[in-house]
C-alpha positions in Angstrom: 96.3 90.2 61.7 95.7 86.6 62.5 96.3 85.0 65.8 99.5 83.5 65.4 101.3 86.7 64.3 100.1 88.1 67.2 102.5 85.2 69.3 105.1 86.2 67.0 105.0 89.6 68.1 104.7 88.7 71.9 107.8 86.0 71.6 105.6 82.8 72.0 107.9 82.1 68.5 110.7 83.2 69.2 112.4 79.8 69.3 111.0 76.0 68.0 111.0 74.1 70.8 113.9 71.8 71.4 114.5 68.5 73.9 118.0 70.0 74.5 118.0 71.7 78.2 121.6 72.9 79.5 122.4 70.8 82.3 120.9 70.9 86.0 123.1 71.7 88.5 122.9 70.8 92.3 122.8 74.3 93.9 123.3 75.5 97.8 119.5 76.2 98.8 119.2 79.8 100.3 119.7 80.6 104.0 115.9 81.4 104.0 115.1 77.9 103.1 115.1 76.4 106.9 113.8 73.0 106.4 116.4 71.0 105.3 116.0 70.4 101.0 117.7 70.7 97.5 118.3 73.4 95.4 118.4 72.9 91.6 119.2 75.1 88.8 119.6 75.5 85.3 117.7 76.9 81.9 115.3 75.1 79.1 115.5 75.1 75.9 114.1 78.5 74.7 117.0 80.0 77.6 115.2 80.6 80.0 116.9 80.0 83.8 115.2 78.1 86.8 115.3 77.6 90.4 113.8 74.8 91.5 113.4 74.0 95.6 112.8 70.4 97.1 112.4 69.4 100.4 113.7 66.3 102.0 110.1 65.9 103.6 108.3 66.9 100.2 104.8 66.7 100.5 104.4 65.8 96.6 102.5 68.9 96.1 104.5 71.2 93.4 104.2 75.4 93.2 104.3 77.1 90.1 106.1 80.6 90.5 105.2 83.1 88.6 107.3 86.3 89.2 106.4 89.9 88.6 107.6 92.6 86.5 108.1 92.4 83.6 111.4 92.8 84.2 113.4 94.6 81.8 116.8 93.8 83.2 119.2 91.0 81.4 118.3 87.6 82.8 120.9 85.3 84.6 121.1 81.7 86.5 120.2 84.1 89.9 117.5 86.0 88.4 114.7 83.6 90.6 117.1 83.3 93.8 115.2 86.6 95.2 111.7 85.4 94.5 113.0 81.9 96.4 113.9 84.0 99.4 110.8 85.7 99.3 108.8 83.1 99.1 110.5 80.5 100.9 107.5 79.9 102.7 106.6 77.7 100.8 109.4 75.5 100.8 109.5 75.9 104.7 105.4 74.4 104.5 106.8 71.0 102.3 106.1 72.3 99.1 108.1 71.5 95.9 108.9 74.9 94.1 109.7 76.3 91.2 110.1 79.2 88.8 111.6 80.2 85.9 113.3 83.8 85.0 111.2 83.7 81.5 113.7 83.4 78.2 113.6 87.3 78.0 113.3 90.5 79.8 110.0 92.9 78.5 106.4 91.7 78.0 104.4 88.8 77.3 102.3 87.0 79.2 101.4 84.6 76.7 105.4 83.8 76.6 106.1 83.8 80.1 103.0 81.6 80.6 104.5 79.1 78.4 108.1 79.5 79.8 106.2 78.4 83.4 104.3 75.2 81.4 107.8 74.4 80.0 109.3 74.2 84.0 106.5 72.3 85.0 107.0 69.3 82.1 110.8 69.7 82.9 110.2 69.0 86.2 108.1 65.7 86.4 110.9 64.5 83.4 113.2 65.1 86.2 111.5 64.2 89.2 108.3 62.5 88.5 104.6 63.5 89.1 103.5 65.3 91.8 100.0 64.4 93.3 98.9 68.3 92.9 101.0 71.4 91.2 99.5 74.6 92.3 100.2 78.0 90.2 101.3 81.1 92.1 101.5 83.9 90.5 102.6 87.3 92.4 101.9 90.9 90.8 102.5 91.3 87.1 102.9 86.6 87.9 99.5 87.1 88.7 98.4 88.1 85.1 101.0 85.1 84.0 99.3 82.6 85.9 95.3 83.7 85.5 96.2 83.6 82.0 98.0 80.4 82.6 95.4 78.3 84.2 92.8 79.9 81.5 95.5 78.1 78.5 97.4 75.3 80.4 95.4 74.0 83.7 93.0 71.3 81.3 93.8 69.6 78.5 92.0 68.8 75.6 90.9 65.0 77.1 90.3 66.5 80.5 93.4 66.1 82.2 94.6 68.5 84.6 98.1 69.7 84.2 97.1 71.8 87.5 94.9 71.4 91.1 94.2 75.3 92.2 95.9 78.8 91.9 96.8 81.1 94.1 97.4 84.8 92.8 98.8 87.5 95.2 99.0 91.2 94.5 97.8 90.4 91.2 98.2 92.6 88.3 94.9 90.7 87.7 92.7 93.2 85.5 94.2 92.0 82.3 97.1 93.8 79.9 94.7 95.6 78.4 92.8 97.6 81.9 96.0 97.1 84.0 98.4 100.2 82.7 95.7 103.2 81.7 96.5 104.6 85.2 100.0 104.8 84.4 99.3 106.1 81.0 97.5 109.2 82.8 100.1 109.3 85.0 102.4 110.0 82.1 100.3 112.9 81.1 99.4 114.7 84.2 103.0 114.6 85.0 104.3 116.0 81.8 101.6 118.8 82.3 102.7 119.8 85.2 106.7 118.9 85.1 107.3 119.7 81.4 110.9 117.6 81.7 110.1 114.0 80.5 110.7 115.3 77.6 112.2 118.9 78.3 111.3 121.6 75.6 114.7 120.9 74.3 114.3 117.3 73.5 113.2 115.5 70.5 109.4 115.2 71.1 107.5 112.2 71.2 103.8 111.0 72.2 104.0 109.8 76.4 102.1 106.8 75.5 105.6 105.3 73.9 107.1 105.4 77.1 110.4 106.5 75.0 111.8 106.4 71.7 113.1 103.2 70.9 117.1 104.5 70.4 117.0 106.4 73.8 119.5 106.2 76.6 117.6 107.4 79.5 118.5 105.8 82.8 116.2 104.9 85.8 118.8 107.2 87.4 118.1 110.0 84.5 114.9 109.5 85.4 114.6 109.8 89.0 116.6 113.4 88.9 113.6 114.7 86.5 111.2 113.5 89.0 113.0 114.7 92.2 113.5 118.1 90.6 109.8 118.9 89.6 108.5 117.3 92.7 111.5 117.3 94.9 110.6 113.5 96.1 113.3 112.5 96.8 114.2 115.4 99.4 112.0 115.5 102.9 109.1 117.4 102.9 110.8 120.5 104.5 113.5 120.5 102.0 110.9 121.4 98.7 110.1 124.8 97.2 106.7 125.5 97.4 106.8 124.6 92.9 107.9 121.4 94.3 105.4 121.1 96.7 102.7 122.5 94.2 103.5 119.9 91.7 103.8 116.9 93.9 99.9 117.6 95.2 98.7 118.3 91.8 100.0 115.0 90.2 99.2 112.7 93.2 95.4 114.3 93.9 95.0 113.6 90.5 96.4 109.7 90.1 96.5 109.0 93.7 99.4 107.0 93.7 101.0 106.8 97.2 103.9 109.5 97.2 106.9 106.5 98.1 105.7 104.6 94.6 105.6 107.8 92.2 108.9 107.1 90.7 108.3 103.0 90.8 105.1 104.3 88.5 106.6 107.1 86.2 108.9 103.9 85.6 106.9 102.0 84.5 105.3 104.5 82.3 108.8 105.1 80.6 110.7 102.1 80.2 108.0 99.4 80.8 105.5 101.5 78.1 109.2 101.6 75.8 109.2 97.6 75.5 105.4 97.1 75.4 104.8 99.5 72.6 108.2 99.4 70.6 109.1 95.8 70.8 105.6 93.8 70.9 103.2 96.2 69.1 105.0 97.2 66.2 105.5 101.2 67.8 101.4 101.2 67.9 99.6 102.9 71.0 97.2 100.7 73.2 96.5 103.4 75.6 93.7 106.2 75.4 93.0 109.5 77.4 90.8 111.4 74.8 87.7 111.2 76.7 89.0 111.2 80.3 88.0 114.3 83.1 90.9 114.4 85.2 90.0 115.6 88.6 91.2 116.4 92.0 93.9 119.1 90.8 94.2 123.2 91.7 92.7 124.3 88.4 91.0 120.7 87.1 89.7 123.4 84.0 93.1 124.3 83.0 94.6 120.8 83.4 91.6 119.2 80.9 92.4 122.0 78.3 96.2 121.6 78.4 97.3 117.5 79.4 98.2 115.7 76.2 95.8 113.6 74.7 95.6 110.0 73.0 93.7 107.7 71.7 94.3 103.9 71.3 95.2 102.1 68.3 92.5 99.0 68.0 95.1 96.5 66.1 97.6 97.2 69.2 94.7 96.6 72.2 93.6 93.6 70.4 97.7 92.4 70.2 97.5 93.8 73.8 93.6 91.8 74.7 94.8 88.3 73.0 98.1 88.5 74.9 97.1 89.7 78.5 93.4 89.4 78.6 91.3 87.1 80.6 88.1 86.0 79.6 87.1 84.2 83.5 87.7 80.3 82.2 88.8 78.6 85.1 88.1 75.0 85.9 89.7 74.9 89.0 90.1 76.5 92.4 91.4 80.2 92.5 91.8 82.2 95.9 93.6 85.6 94.9 94.9 87.8 98.3 95.6 91.7 98.1 95.9 94.5 100.5 93.8 96.9 100.6 96.4 99.7 100.1 98.6 98.1 97.3 100.7 101.1 96.6 101.6 99.3 93.7 98.7 97.2 92.1 95.7 98.5 92.2 93.1 96.0 94.4 90.4 97.3 91.9 92.2 94.6 89.7 90.5 92.7 92.1 87.0 93.5 91.1 88.0 93.7 87.7 88.5 90.2 88.0 85.8 89.0 89.6 83.9 90.9 86.9 85.5 88.3 84.1 85.2 85.3 86.0 81.2 86.0 86.9 80.4 86.9 83.3 82.0 84.0 82.4 79.7 81.8 85.1 82.5 80.2 87.0 82.5 82.2 90.4 81.9 79.5 92.1 86.1 78.7 91.2 87.3 81.9 92.6 87.4 82.8 96.5 89.1 86.8 97.1 90.6 87.7 100.3 91.9 91.0 101.0 94.7 91.7 104.0 94.7 94.9 106.1 98.4 96.0 104.5 100.1 98.4 102.9 102.6 96.1 100.7 103.0 95.1 97.3 106.1 92.6 96.8 105.9 90.8 100.2 103.0 90.1 102.6 102.9 88.4 105.9 104.0 85.0 105.9 101.4 83.0 107.6 98.8 84.6 105.0 100.7 82.6 102.4 100.6 79.6 104.4 96.6 79.6 105.2 96.2 80.5 101.4 98.2 77.1 100.3 96.4 75.4 103.5 92.8 77.1 102.4 93.6 76.4 98.6 94.5 72.5 99.3 91.5 71.4 101.3 89.2 72.3 98.6 91.4 70.7 96.1 90.7 67.7 98.2 87.4 68.0 99.6 85.5 70.1 96.4 84.4 72.6 99.0 84.5 76.3 99.0 86.0 77.5 102.0 85.0 81.3 103.3 87.3 84.3 103.5 86.8 83.9 107.2 87.9 80.1 107.1 91.6 81.9 105.9 91.3 84.1 108.5 91.2 81.7 111.2 93.5 79.7 109.3 95.8 83.1 108.6 95.6 82.9 113.1 96.3 79.2 113.7 99.8 79.8 111.3 100.7 83.1 112.9 100.5 81.0 116.4 103.3 78.5 115.3 106.5 78.8 116.6 107.5 79.5 112.6 106.4 82.7 112.0 106.1 85.8 114.3 103.7 88.4 113.8 100.4 88.5 111.9 97.8 90.8 109.9 94.5 89.3 109.7 92.8 88.8 106.6 89.4 90.7 106.2 86.3 88.7 104.9 85.3 90.0 101.6 82.3 91.4 102.7 84.0 94.6 104.5 85.7 95.2 101.1 83.5 94.5 98.2 82.1 98.1 98.2 85.3 99.9 98.9 86.7 98.2 96.0 84.1 98.6 93.3 84.0 102.6 94.7 87.3 102.9 94.0 86.5 101.4 90.2 86.2 104.8 88.4 90.2 104.9 87.9 90.8 101.7 86.2 87.0 102.0 84.1 87.4 105.6 83.5 83.9 105.7 81.6 83.4 109.0 84.0 86.9 110.2 84.3 89.8 110.4 86.8 88.9 111.3 90.8 
């Protein structure tokens, strides 16, 4: 299959470019934007809605924000409002902020990178050329931004569209690696629970997520998970069997109990979107040679768990859309909580590997925090990353993690912030991160 067909499958060719855009509207900024600023909403030629926030005392640096997900609900005018509220620290620090809803829900990294690039161009048309442009990707948006800087950062003539990138809590292992542990989770869950699908329901391969015509809702899924594991109940109210099921599932697939439902939802509804709508019903996942460990009876689990093997065409299409090649030509700083309950911190090591292989390790700085969160880390840390990234861009000198941590402490001491969780130095985390790579690499099984 030719690459242009890959693009069509993932949505980058859904609509022809047009100069027509919906009217841009001045909109009240949310209360979280505490600095005097103007906010704007609108939609681009492909139907992607957007929010833009520009402080009155703009420092002439634009931050293009790529949100996480992929979201599966319909987009609307306010799809990006929650992210503006969450990352208002950006605008409050003097940066302009712009974010696209993306043209449709569901998977498609190249598509949403294109939507973000379209918004960057629209911003320039409306407000002029910024002095600097930073790409910020959060969660799955980290995959979008990492891919986006490879696709759009530098033009053929050498001129730059972006000057640096900030990837926070990023799903930056690439599409072919980032979801394998959820395919494992789905298989292990079904071995113990046998209710997704139930024995009296139409059977389908678990890698499919759901059949295309399924009417299952998230609440339906939660009921089934709770029925089997009691995860929505206080521990004391769970039955002996529920406790046993939950312990076995989490013993083999070490996701936090509090995010089990979220991971199962991705392995259900996101897999349905990815497989049915983007990959033509083909399977990008494999557990054919995985040895599962950590249960009360590993031998029985490995004999009885459902096995599946990936379709090479599906893997190739997903890799084209969402894998990175490490071809970064501008400064990139990442930040990840060591105990991120949603996006494995091991993704950082996988991303570093491809960057090093491409010979661009001088352009990558990775930082880690002691937090246990995913969707939002401490405000002083984002402010410190932006400060550090701007100095790196302006001076050309690559900073150290210790310098970022010092900046974080300084930011936290300011009146604008309260509390902080200091950044860890990379030297303290690299060994731990690499030691936990088995679940991601899947070369010797899931431990």
